[in-house]
C-alpha positions in Angstrom: 36.0 -91.2 -109.5 37.7 -88.0 -108.4 37.1 -87.1 -104.7 36.4 -83.4 -105.3 35.3 -82.7 -101.7 38.6 -84.1 -100.4 40.6 -82.1 -103.0 38.9 -78.9 -101.9 39.6 -79.6 -98.2 43.2 -80.7 -98.8 44.4 -78.0 -101.2 44.4 -75.2 -98.6 46.0 -77.5 -96.1 48.8 -78.3 -98.5 49.3 -74.7 -99.3 49.6 -73.9 -95.6 52.0 -76.8 -95.1 54.2 -75.6 -98.0 54.2 -72.1 -96.5 55.2 -73.4 -93.1 57.7 -76.2 -94.1 59.1 -75.0 -97.3 59.3 -71.2 -96.8 62.1 -70.8 -99.4 59.9 -72.4 -102.1 56.7 -70.3 -101.6 57.4 -68.5 -104.9 57.5 -71.9 -106.8 54.4 -73.2 -108.4 52.5 -75.3 -105.9 51.5 -78.8 -107.1 48.1 -79.6 -108.3 46.3 -81.9 -106.0 44.1 -84.8 -107.3 42.4 -87.4 -105.2 41.0 -90.5 -106.7 39.2 -93.6 -105.5 41.0 -97.0 -105.8 39.9 -97.7 -109.4 40.6 -94.3 -110.9 44.0 -94.1 -109.1 45.2 -97.4 -110.5 43.8 -96.6 -113.9 45.2 -93.1 -114.3 48.6 -93.9 -112.8 48.8 -97.4 -114.4 49.3 -99.0 -111.0 49.2 -102.7 -110.2 49.0 -103.5 -106.6 51.1 -106.3 -105.2 50.4 -108.3 -102.1 53.4 -106.7 -100.3 52.4 -103.2 -100.7 50.1 -100.8 -102.6 50.9 -97.3 -103.7 48.9 -94.6 -101.9 50.3 -91.5 -103.5 52.5 -90.2 -106.3 54.1 -87.1 -107.5 54.3 -86.6 -111.3 57.2 -84.2 -111.9 56.6 -83.0 -115.5 53.1 -81.8 -114.7 53.7 -80.8 -111.0 50.8 -82.9 -109.8 50.4 -84.9 -106.6 47.9 -87.8 -106.7 46.4 -89.3 -103.7 44.4 -92.6 -103.4 41.4 -92.1 -101.3 42.0 -90.1 -98.1 45.7 -89.8 -97.8 47.6 -90.2 -94.4 49.6 -87.3 -93.1 52.8 -89.2 -93.8 51.8 -89.8 -97.4 51.2 -86.1 -97.9 54.4 -85.1 -96.2 56.3 -87.7 -98.3 55.0 -86.5 -101.6 55.5 -82.9 -100.8 59.2 -83.5 -100.0 59.4 -84.9 -103.5 57.8 -81.7 -104.8 60.3 -79.7 -102.8 63.2 -81.7 -104.2 62.1 -81.1 -107.7 61.5 -77.4 -107.1 64.9 -77.0 -105.5 66.8 -78.8 -108.2 64.6 -78.0 -111.2 62.2 -80.6 -112.6 64.5 -81.6 -115.5 67.6 -82.0 -113.2 65.6 -84.0 -110.7 64.2 -86.4 -113.3 67.8 -86.9 -114.6 69.1 -87.6 -111.1 66.3 -90.0 -110.3 67.7 -92.3 -113.1 70.5 -93.2 -110.7 69.4 -95.8 -108.2 71.7 -94.2 -105.6 70.1 -90.8 -106.0 66.6 -92.3 -106.1 67.3 -94.1 -102.8 68.7 -90.9 -101.3 65.6 -88.9 -102.3 63.3 -91.6 -101.1 65.0 -91.6 -97.7 64.8 -87.9 -97.5 61.1 -88.1 -98.2 60.6 -90.7 -95.5 62.5 -88.6 -93.0 60.4 -85.5 -94.0 57.3 -87.5 -93.4 58.5 -88.6 -89.9 59.4 -85.1 -89.0 56.6 -83.1 -90.5 53.5 -85.3 -90.8 52.2 -84.1 -87.4 51.9 -80.6 -88.8 49.0 -82.0 -90.9 47.2 -83.7 -88.1 43.5 -82.9 -87.8 43.6 -80.3 -90.6 41.6 -82.0 -93.4 
């Protein structure tokens, strides 16, 4: 099921985070935020969990939507919002094209990981 209460609390926090962290992108369309329980997250995003890891969040570029599984961590939010910022900066079509290269994909993932390390504390206690 969708976690509507969490979405309601998280949406203004994410808008504030974008305003603070990505000031140059404030005029870009902010992502839609959807929070799902485990079952719906896996079903809607066609996710199969492995024993090594399980996906907790995802950004879908063509529809500008961030999906979270249950209550996301600050790091998961910051990571996915960095992907949003990358897509907005390059343009969604260009970003999708570049992600086809493993080298570019790894570069963008590293950037998102670094953004999460740097900025996750800006979300602490806000949702």
